[in-house]
N, C-alpha and C positions, 0 to 999 in steps of 0.2 A: 785752688779755684778752678772750677770746670770751665773750659773755654770753648767746648764744642758748640756749634751753632746749627740752626735749621735754615734751609733755603726757603725763601718766601713762597707760599702757595703749595707746600707739600710737607710730608713728614720725613723727608730726606735730610740728613744732617751732613755736615762736613767738618773736617779738622783743618785748622790753620797751623802753619809753621813759618819759619823764616824763608819766604819765597815759595812756600808750598800751600796748595789748597786741594785737599783730598776729599772729594765728594764721595759719600758712602751710599751703598745700596739701601733699598727700602728696609726699615727696621721695625718689626712689629712691636717690640718692647721699648722703643724709644720713650723716655720720660715725657710727661705732659709739658714740662718746662721748656723742652726743646721746640714744641709747637706753638708756644705763646705768640700771639700776634699773627698767626698764620690764617689767611683768609679761608683756606680749605683744609684745615687740619683734620687728619683722619679719613680723608676721602680717597686716598690712593687705593685701598683695598676694595672699596665699593665701586670705584670707577677706574679700572685698570687702564694704564696708559698704553696707547697703541703706537707702533713704530714702523718705520719703513727703511729698508736698505736696498739700494739698486746697484747691481754690478753689471757693467757693460764691457763686453769683449770687443775690441776694435776690429779684429780680423775674423770674427765669427767662430763657430765650431763646425768641424767637418761634418756635413750633412749625412754622409754614409755611415757614421758611427755615433750619431746623436739621437735622432728619433727612432723609436722601436718600429718594427714592422707591424706589430699588432696594436690596435687601439684598446682602451679599457684597462682593467686592473691586472690581468694575467699576461703582461707583456714580458718578453725576454730583453733584458737590459743590454744595449749595445756597449761597446768598449768604453765610450766616454761617459756612460751612465753607471758603469760598474763600480767606480769608487764611491758612489752614493747609494749603493744597494741596501746597506743597513738602515738607511733613512727613507726607504721607499714610501712608507706611509706618511711621511712628513713633507712631501713635495708632489707637484703635478707637472708633467711635461705637456706643453701646449703646441700643437703644430697647425700649419696652414694659416698662420697669421702674418700680416705685414702692414706696412703703411702704403696704401694704394697710390698716394700722390707723390711718393718719394722714389727717385731713381738716381742712378749715377754712381753705383758701386760704393766707394768709401764715403760718399756724402751721406750715406745712411747712418753712419756712426754718430755724428752730431744730431741726427734726427731721431735717434733711438727712443729717447724719453719725451720728445716733443711732438712727434708725428709730422713735423714740418721742417723743411730746410730751404730757405729762400734767400740765397746770397745776392746782394746787389753790387755790381762792379762800378768802381769809380777810379778810372785810370788803371794803375797797376795794383791797386788795393782792392780788397773785398770787404765791403761793409756788410756785416751780418744783420739780417732782419729775422732772427729766429723767434719762435714762440716760447713762452715759459714752459719748462719741462715739468713732467708730472710730479717729480720729487719736490720741486719748488712750489707747486700748487699745494701739495700736502704740507710743506714746511710752514706756509703762512698760517695754517690752522693749528698744526700740532706743535709748532716751535715756540708758541707764546709761553713765557714763563720758564723756559729752559735756558741754560747758559749760552748755548749756541742754537740759533734757529735751524741751522743745518750745517753739515760738514761735507766738503768735497775732497776726496782722496784719489790717489793714483798709485798703482803698483810700482811705477817707475816714472821718472821725469821723461816727458816726450815733447819734442818741439813741434809735433804735428798738430795743426789747428783742427784737423778732423778728429782728434782724440778727445775733444771736449765732450763731457757727458751732461753736465748741468748748465742750464741757461736761466737767467733771471727773468722777471716779469717785463723787463725792458728789452729783452732779447740780447742781453749781454752775456758772453761766456763767463762762467765762474771758474777761476783757476783752481787746480787741485793740488793738495799737499802730498808729496811723495816721500818725505823724510820722516821716519818714525821718531827720530830724536826731537824734531820740532813739534810733532804732534803730541808726543809725551809731555813736553814742556807746556804745550797749549792746554792739555787736559788737567795736568797736575801742578801747574805753576800758577801763582796769583798773577792776574792781568797786569798789576802795577809793579811787580817785582819778580822777575824770573831769575835774577842773578843768584839768589841763595840756593835755589833748587839746582841750577846748572852747576854751581860751585860744588855742591854736595856730590853730584854725579862724577865730576872731575876728580874728586878726592876719593872716589870709591865708596862713598856713603850713600845709603838709600834715601830717597825722598821720604820713606816711611820713618826714618830716624828723626826727621824734622818735625813730625807730628806725634812722636812716641808718647810724650807725657799726656797729651790730650787723649790718645788712644787708650791709655791705661785707665784714665778717669772714666771714659765712656764704657769700657768693658765692665766696670763695677756696677753699672746700672742696667745692663742688658741681661736677658734670659739666656739659657744655655744654647738654644737654637740660633739666636742672633749672634752670640759670641762665635759660634762655629761659622756663621755666614761671614762675619767680619774677618775671621782668620783666613778663610778660603779666599776672600776678595784681596786681602793684603798679600797673600802668597802669590796670587796671580799678578798683582802689580809688580812685586819684586821680581818675578820670573821675566816679565817683559823688560824691566830695567836691566837685568843681567844680559838679556839678548841684545839690547841696543847699546849697552856700554861699549861693546866692541866697535860699533860704528862711531860713537863719539870719540873714543880713543884714537881711532884711525884718522878721523877728520882733523883732530887738533894736535897730532904728533908731527913735528917737523920731519920732512922727507927729503933726503939728499937727492939732488938732481931734479927737483920740482915735483909737482903733483902728477902721479901716474894717471893715465886715462881711466875713465869710468869702468871700462871692461876689466881693469885689474883690481878693482875694489873687492874686498872679501865678501860682499853681499851680493846675492843673486836675485833675480826677478822674483822668484817664488818665496825665498826667505823674507824679502822685503814685504811681499804681499801678505804672508802669514802674520808678520808683526803688525801690519796695519789692520788686519782683520781682528787680531786679538785686542788691539786698542779700540777698534770699533765696538767689540763686545763689551768692553769696560765702559765706554762712553754711553752705551745704551743702558747698561746695568745701573749706572749712577744717575741716569736721566739727565746727563749733561746735554744731550741732544736726542731728538727722536727721529731725525731724518738724515741719512748718510748716503752719498753716492760714491762708488769706487770704480775707477776706470782701469781696465787692463789693456794698456797700449800694445802695439806690435813690436816695439823696440825700446831700448834704453839700457837697463841693467842686463847683464848677461843671463842667458837661460841655459841651464845645464840639464841635459837629458841623456840617459845612457852614458856613453863615454864622450859625448860631444858637448861643446859650449859655443853658443852663438850670441851675437849682440842684438839680433832681431830675427824674427821668423817670417818676415814678409814673403821671402822666396818660397818657404815651405807652404804658406797659405795659398800661393799661386802655383800649385803643383802640376797643373795640366794633366791630371789623372795618372802621372807617373807613380807606379805602386811604391817604389822606394821612398819617394818624397812624401807621398801620402802617409806612409808608415811613420816617417819622422814627425809630420804634422800631428798625427794622432798621439804620439808620445808626448809632445809638448802640451797639447790640449788636455791630455790626461792629468798633467800637473795642475792645470787650471781647475779641473774637476776635483782633484784631491784637496786643493786649498779650499774650495767651496765646501766639501764634505767636512773638513776640520772645523770650519766656521759654523756650519749648521749644528754639528755635534756639540760645539762649545756653547752655543745659544740654548740648545736643548738641555744641557746640564746645568744651566744657571736658573735659579728660581727667582720669580718676580711675583711676590705674593703667593697666591694659590696655584699659579701655573708656571710653566717654564718661560724663559725669555723668548724662545722660539715661538711659543703659542701667542705671545704678545707682538711679535715682529713679523711683518711680511718681508720676505727676501725675494727680490726679482733678479734673475740672472739671465742674460741674453745678449743680443747684438742687433744693431740696425742693418747689418750685412748678413744676407742669407747664405751666400757661397762666395768665399774669397777668390777662388780660382776663376769663376765665371763673372764675378762682380755683380751677382744677382742680389736684388733687394727683396726677393720674395721668400716666403716660407721661412721666417726668421726663427732661430733657435731660442726657445723660451722655456724657462723653468721658474715656477712660482712655489715657494716654500713657506711654511709656518703661517702665522697670522690668523689661525682659527678656521681655515678653510677645510673642506672635505677632500683630502688628498689621497694619493696612492694610485693614480691613474695616468695613462697617456690620453689626453683629451685631444682628439682629432676633430677640429672644427671644419666648417665648410670652407673650401679653398677660397683664399682671398679675403677672409674675415679680417677686418681692421684690428691691428694690435691695440688700438685705442679703446676697443670694446673691453679688452682685458683691463686697461687702465681705469675705465669707469668703475668696474667691479672693485679694483684695488682701492680706489678713492672712497667709494661708498663703504667698503669694509672698514676703512679708517675713520669713518664717521662723518665724512664730508657729504654735503648735499650736492652731488654732482651727477647730472643725468647725461652729460656728454663731455667729450674731450677730443680736440682736434677733429679728425675725420670719422669719429665713431658713428655707428648706426644702431647701437644697442649695448648690451653687456653680456657677460657670461654667468650671471648669478645662478641660473637654473642648473648649471653644470658643476658648480664648485662650492656654492655657499651652503652652509649647514641649515 
């Protein structure tokens, strides 16, 4: 008996096992029986799903090695852009944008996606009265019908309240998941029973083994192209499993003398970030969600660069123009850029119907802090990739252009009827829209 099923409202199928729920990519040759009862069967190809990923760097990117000297297409890539050089035609660098009403250095971080940060003091506590962030505005529209309306992730756990990236429509900060083990279980475990999937991992068994029989049945009814697509997808899932099994084993193995501090864990900041971004790609590919935010805090898991290892790089970001410290900062932030490049390359290599997943996904990378050393909130580092825009340029806008103008264009490109956002006074459609 074939037990594979279809998710309501799409042609995406999923496989069930003991504690496992494996959502599959879009399949062109899925049998009609899978789509029975679907309100919009067969519409995925005609109406491609649009997606949004926002990555926010708490401590900004060093201005001297971020924006090119030249505007337009024939720019020379600075050091922090060089890891992305092979993707030049897939992204746009945008300079001279900021949030005009936001100041206060690090307070720009929680204002990055909202354009507003207005804390109210009550005694020794701060009651936050922030506005809904751009990703949450998009999630209300794009997230209907997906398993998760949105996901909030973080490269590492950080206790800093200023590290929050996403805020709800009620102005409440949305906590971010930083553990790939828990995220994996969230994406590939059934909501009502994660024990079977977790037990399988503990025994060294893949979650794929839990749905093996269903996968064999499904393969018999798919065409060659879809069988290859399923095989590639399952290989990716297993690769992620292998990479996070080390974390799960470490977390649950008794340790003499108590638990060592987080800086002695075998996982580094960028290893963790890369795993989360790989899971982000799988979540988008399976349409588990269409909106994801990812925070890159300034501290938490150790950061390894060159022959050094630090628990945070706040000191490097406040370099005071010391050339040796600036060089260290650029090394660390180059790792950020490399992780971004790997993620964009991954999305570009994944098909979503007739286009790549990158073509269907807008990826915003940037910060609400313009210069960590001077605590400036002006001229924010902004990169926009994918999403069907006309890319390949350094777009130098008029000085002081509201970043919210960029957000209006992002939201409109996602299909929202949005003429304004926060302190916007227009959009950038003429510069970037096809």
